[in-house]
Steps between C-alpha positions, in 0.01 A plus 500: 500500500566181688483152354460200726649160425170395342503807270210683664557872489401789721590868529761569765605863455370849430722475192279233341162539671258705284368800691140393431561176692687687775198728537258206489688310771510816713123536469399134534782333697467214248857380464411254224536796263874444543470189283593578140271224375196497730409150380820353642505372855697693758829318557494308828824655619377857433304714743350779291441712809875498567572573132260797524666619823839496324360692200340749731824548694679560169235757407540676835878505467473654154213748536448567869639855523194727496338577838150415377639195329674395822169533684347276235785250541461496878128436459567217255764350728250511786249315282759240400597442863135457594449253214806302599381487859151402388622211287808386689359533852145407400354830620227520236341808655804697384411438135222759521734754658767428238248543216387832645863606522552403131199716406640789701828470311312479168337834576839644591647378168212646302574834663871463418436392140212737450231257390621146473694295249299588189520875551866482603581291190338766282696778670827310465423418136440868426817604683721234340355544153413135452220272613548320832342155506452396866487133395846524344697766686679373807433641842854640515467678165154636578594654834829631361303685230245610759762661722682652203175660384423619854844649544490683167167657598664662800409225744792333673513143632688612808 
């Protein structure tokens, strides 16, 4: 978690970002979910899009080993590049293409996870022997459990 000089806090890592918010940002592209207290203003010196890009890069570095997962990552990266180009270069028409690319990646992730965050949380909870709360478990923990469960069921990440 990062704290600005004015004390406003936001998530800045897969190690502190709850997986529910990670999933929500992936689906909505609403980077304000990175704010720990949504009622606080976004610090002026913070660009939440860049914070998200860093988190996403960290996620890719940690979990980007599976071929299907790498396809998903490439699709997400393509969407991020389109969004950046849309906002930075003022090419608003690219927003629609980027959103379609996000949806494509969402469908890919549902196929990888086997039914979305809720179903995957239930499967992980059953495998681990304790309840997984997507609002509390970090993205790093969630996907570590996910891959551990996958691997133990005869499915390999590589």
